[in-house]
C-alpha positions as CSV (number, residue, x, y, z in Angstrom):
1,R,6.0,-13.6,1.7
2,L,2.3,-11.8,3.0
3,F,4.2,-10.7,5.8
4,N,7.3,-8.7,6.9
5,S,8.3,-8.7,3.0
6,T,9.3,-6.4,0.3
7,R,10.8,-6.2,-3.4
8,I,14.2,-4.8,-3.2
9,P,15.5,-3.0,-6.9
10,K,18.1,-4.6,-8.1
11,L,20.2,-3.9,-11.5
12,N,18.4,-6.0,-14.2
13,K,16.6,-8.5,-11.4
14,D,14.8,-7.5,-8.2
15,E,15.2,-9.3,-5.0
16,L,12.3,-10.6,-2.8
17,I,13.5,-10.0,1.1
18,T,11.1,-11.2,4.0
19,D,12.5,-10.7,7.7
20,E,10.4,-12.8,10.4
21,K,12.3,-10.6,12.9
22,G,10.1,-7.5,12.3
23,R,7.1,-6.9,14.9
24,H,6.1,-3.3,13.8
25,L,4.1,-1.8,11.6
26,L,4.5,0.9,9.1
27,V,2.4,3.8,8.8
28,L,2.7,6.5,5.5
29,R,0.3,9.7,6.2
30,K,1.1,12.7,4.1
31,G,4.1,10.9,2.7
32,N,5.5,10.8,6.2
33,F,6.7,7.2,7.8
34,Y,6.4,6.6,11.1
35,V,6.6,2.8,12.7
36,F,5.4,0.8,15.8
37,D,5.4,-2.3,17.3
38,V,2.4,-4.3,16.6
39,V,3.7,-8.0,17.8
40,D,5.2,-8.2,21.2
41,K,8.4,-10.0,21.8
42,D,6.5,-13.2,22.7
43,G,4.8,-12.8,19.3
44,N,1.2,-12.0,21.0
45,I,-0.3,-8.9,18.5
46,V,-0.3,-6.1,21.1
47,K,-3.7,-5.0,22.2
48,A,-6.0,-3.3,19.9
49,S,-6.5,0.0,22.5
50,E,-2.4,0.4,22.2
51,I,-2.5,0.1,18.7
52,H,-5.6,2.8,18.6
53,A,-3.5,5.3,20.7
54,H,-0.4,5.1,18.4
55,L,-2.9,5.7,15.5
56,K,-4.3,8.3,16.9
57,H,-1.1,9.9,17.9
58,I,0.1,9.8,14.3
59,L,-3.1,11.5,13.1
60,S,-2.3,14.3,15.1
61,D,1.0,15.0,14.0
62,P,0.8,18.2,12.2
63,S,3.9,17.7,10.2
64,P,3.4,19.4,6.7
65,A,4.4,16.5,3.5
66,P,7.7,16.3,3.3
67,E,9.4,18.5,0.2
68,F,10.4,15.3,-1.5
69,P,8.3,12.3,-0.7
70,L,10.5,9.5,-1.1
71,G,7.4,7.2,-2.1
72,Y,7.6,8.4,-5.7
73,L,10.9,6.5,-5.9
74,T,9.4,3.0,-5.8
75,S,7.3,3.8,-9.0
76,E,10.3,4.5,-11.0
77,N,12.3,2.1,-13.5
78,R,13.8,-0.7,-11.8
79,N,17.1,0.0,-12.6
80,T,16.6,4.1,-12.2
81,W,15.6,3.1,-8.6
82,A,18.1,0.5,-8.1
83,L,20.9,2.4,-8.4
84,V,19.0,5.8,-6.2
85,R,18.4,3.3,-3.7
86,Q,22.1,2.7,-3.2
87,T,23.2,6.2,-3.1
88,L,20.0,6.4,-0.2
89,L,22.0,3.9,1.5
90,D,25.5,5.5,0.9
91,N,24.0,8.6,2.4
92,G,23.3,7.1,5.9
93,N,19.4,5.5,5.3
94,E,20.2,1.9,5.8
95,E,18.3,1.7,9.3
96,A,15.4,3.8,8.3
97,L,15.1,1.9,5.0
98,S,15.4,-1.4,6.7
99,K,12.4,-0.6,8.9
100,I,10.5,0.1,5.9
101,D,11.8,-3.6,4.5
102,S,11.2,-5.5,7.4
103,A,7.4,-4.1,8.7
104,V,4.6,-6.6,9.0
105,F,3.0,-4.4,6.3
106,C,2.1,-0.7,5.1
107,L,-1.0,1.2,6.1
108,C,-1.3,4.3,4.2
109,L,-3.5,6.8,6.4
110,D,-5.4,9.2,3.1
111,D,-6.1,12.4,4.7
112,F,-9.5,13.1,2.3
113,P,-12.6,11.1,1.6
114,T,-13.5,8.9,-1.2
115,K,-15.7,11.1,-3.8
116,D,-16.9,8.1,-5.8
117,R,-16.4,4.9,-7.4
118,I,-13.8,6.0,-9.9
119,H,-12.0,8.2,-7.5
120,L,-11.8,5.1,-5.1
121,S,-10.6,3.1,-8.1
122,H,-7.8,5.5,-9.1
123,N,-6.5,6.3,-5.4
124,M,-6.5,2.6,-4.6
125,L,-4.6,1.6,-7.9
126,H,-2.2,4.1,-7.4
127,G,-2.9,7.4,-5.4
128,S,-0.8,10.6,-5.7
129,G,2.4,8.3,-5.3
130,M,3.0,10.1,-2.2
131,N,1.8,8.3,0.3
132,R,2.5,5.1,-0.9
133,W,5.3,2.3,-0.9
134,F,4.8,0.2,-3.9
135,D,7.4,-2.5,-3.0
136,K,5.8,-3.6,-0.1
137,S,4.1,-7.0,0.1
138,F,0.7,-5.4,0.3
139,S,-0.4,-2.2,1.8
140,I,-3.7,-1.4,3.3
141,I,-5.1,2.1,2.3
142,M,-7.9,4.2,4.4
143,T,-9.4,7.1,3.6
144,E,-10.6,9.8,5.7
145,D,-14.6,8.3,5.8
146,G,-13.1,4.8,6.3
147,T,-13.0,3.8,3.0
148,A,-10.3,0.8,2.8
149,A,-8.8,-1.7,0.2
150,I,-5.8,-3.3,-0.5
151,N,-2.8,-2.5,-2.8
152,F,-0.1,-5.2,-3.4
153,E,3.2,-6.1,-5.1
154,H,2.2,-9.0,-7.6
155,S,5.8,-10.7,-8.2
156,W,5.7,-12.4,-4.7
157,G,2.5,-14.4,-5.6
158,D,-1.1,-14.3,-6.6
159,G,-4.2,-12.4,-5.8
160,V,-5.6,-15.7,-4.2
161,A,-3.8,-15.6,-1.0
162,V,-4.2,-11.8,-0.6
163,L,-8.2,-12.4,-1.0
164,R,-7.8,-15.2,1.6
165,F,-6.1,-12.6,3.7
166,Q,-9.0,-9.8,3.0
167,N,-12.0,-12.2,3.4
168,E,-10.8,-13.3,6.6
169,V,-10.0,-9.9,8.3
170,F,-13.1,-8.7,6.9
171,K,-15.3,-10.9,8.4
172,D,-13.4,-11.0,12.1
173,S,-13.5,-7.5,11.8
174,T,-17.0,-7.2,11.4
175,E,-18.0,-10.4,13.5
176,R,-15.8,-9.8,16.4
177,P,-14.7,-6.0,16.2
178,S,-11.9,-5.2,18.8
179,V,-12.6,-1.5,18.6
180,S,-15.5,0.6,17.9
181,P,-16.3,4.5,17.0
182,E,-16.8,4.9,21.1
183,S,-13.8,2.9,22.1
184,A,-11.3,4.9,23.7
185,P,-7.4,4.5,23.0
186,A,-5.1,3.1,25.8
187,A,-3.5,5.6,27.9
188,V,0.0,4.7,26.7
189,D,3.0,7.1,26.2
190,S,2.8,6.9,22.0
191,S,5.5,9.2,21.6
192,K,7.6,6.9,22.8
193,A,6.0,3.9,21.3
194,V,6.1,5.7,17.7
195,Q,8.9,6.1,15.3
196,K,8.9,9.0,12.7
197,L,11.4,8.0,10.0
198,T,13.9,10.4,8.6
199,F,16.4,10.4,5.5
200,N,19.3,12.5,4.7
201,L,18.9,13.4,1.0
202,D,21.6,15.1,-0.6
203,D,20.9,16.8,-4.3
204,S,21.2,14.2,-6.3
205,L,18.6,12.4,-4.0
206,K,16.2,15.5,-4.5
207,A,16.8,15.4,-7.8
208,A,15.8,12.0,-8.2
209,V,12.3,12.1,-6.4
210,S,11.3,15.4,-8.4
211,D,12.2,12.8,-11.6
212,A,10.1,10.2,-10.2
213,K,7.4,12.7,-9.9
214,K,7.1,13.9,-13.0
215,K,7.4,10.4,-14.7
216,F,4.7,9.3,-12.1
217,D,2.4,11.8,-12.6
218,A,2.6,11.8,-16.6
219,L,1.9,7.9,-16.4
220,V,-1.2,8.6,-13.8
221,G,-2.7,11.2,-16.3
222,S,-2.4,9.1,-19.4
223,L,-4.5,6.4,-17.5
224,T,-8.6,6.4,-17.6
225,I,-10.6,4.7,-15.6
226,E,-14.7,4.5,-16.2
227,A,-17.3,2.1,-14.5
228,M,-20.6,0.8,-15.0
229,E,-22.9,-1.7,-12.6
230,F,-23.9,-4.4,-14.8
231,K,-27.5,-6.0,-13.1
232,R,-28.8,-8.7,-15.0
233,G,-26.7,-11.3,-13.9
234,G,-23.7,-12.4,-11.8
235,K,-21.3,-15.2,-11.2
236,E,-24.4,-17.1,-9.8
237,F,-26.2,-17.1,-13.1
238,L,-23.3,-17.9,-15.2
239,K,-23.0,-20.9,-13.0
240,T,-26.1,-22.0,-13.5
241,Q,-24.8,-21.9,-17.3
242,K,-22.0,-24.1,-16.8
243,L,-20.0,-21.2,-17.2
244,S,-16.8,-20.0,-15.5
245,P,-17.0,-16.4,-14.0
246,D,-13.6,-15.8,-14.4
247,A,-13.4,-17.3,-18.0
248,I,-16.3,-14.6,-19.1
249,S,-14.2,-12.0,-17.2
250,Q,-10.8,-12.3,-19.1
251,L,-13.1,-13.0,-22.7
252,S,-15.0,-9.6,-22.1
253,F,-11.2,-7.8,-21.6
254,Q,-10.4,-9.2,-24.9
255,M,-13.6,-8.4,-26.7
256,A,-13.1,-4.7,-25.2
257,F,-9.4,-4.7,-26.7
258,L,-10.2,-5.8,-30.1
259,R,-13.2,-3.5,-30.8
260,Q,-10.7,-0.7,-29.3
261,Y,-8.1,-1.7,-31.3
262,G,-8.9,-4.2,-34.1
263,Q,-6.9,-6.5,-32.9
264,T,-6.4,-9.6,-29.9
265,T,-2.7,-9.1,-29.1
């Protein structure tokens, strides 16, 4: 379920689908959708220099953000989204949605730098909603200054699998990087390799996107994030005291809730 997977909205009960035949990456930028193959017909990963070229091509696309960004729909009530998705299919968007659903994973390119830890937390948790597709099994989000994180859909599995994947990617990319700031992209015609997805939207679909955006903005507006750095000890100290770091974290959440609301449930 880690790769090529998506949570499909259905009435009362969603469906997890995996298409192992998918060989393409889904890239979001300014709410626009792009796909290109990252695995060849023999199952080998495409050369890093070619992927570099395709991403550079996407970053050079002058297209503005769409007036009705479909990403907001994935934050909607699931039954509402299920009905809207069916309307999308009925309006001739089956191929585009299939490309999204079967992609290996999603890469979200945000055209702004990270300001601070609070901004980082908000952006990686929910962002603006425009440049996300929350139904994908996982998305790698990268800001203009290279700050990156993973946002993943939780119904298909636990965070352990995603953490293992993230750790392996970090280790490999730092110890054996395939590209660097000095690397040159491959001399390939990315205009033919990269496909920009387009969608047919009628008035009801446009209204659905606008409504989803209003709900998303209201929900995000109700969320406050604060952060502090505790320097008096970490997981290693807790282990020397024969305490579980995870248990202490969970207890701290419960203590905070108790102090805030005067109850534990």
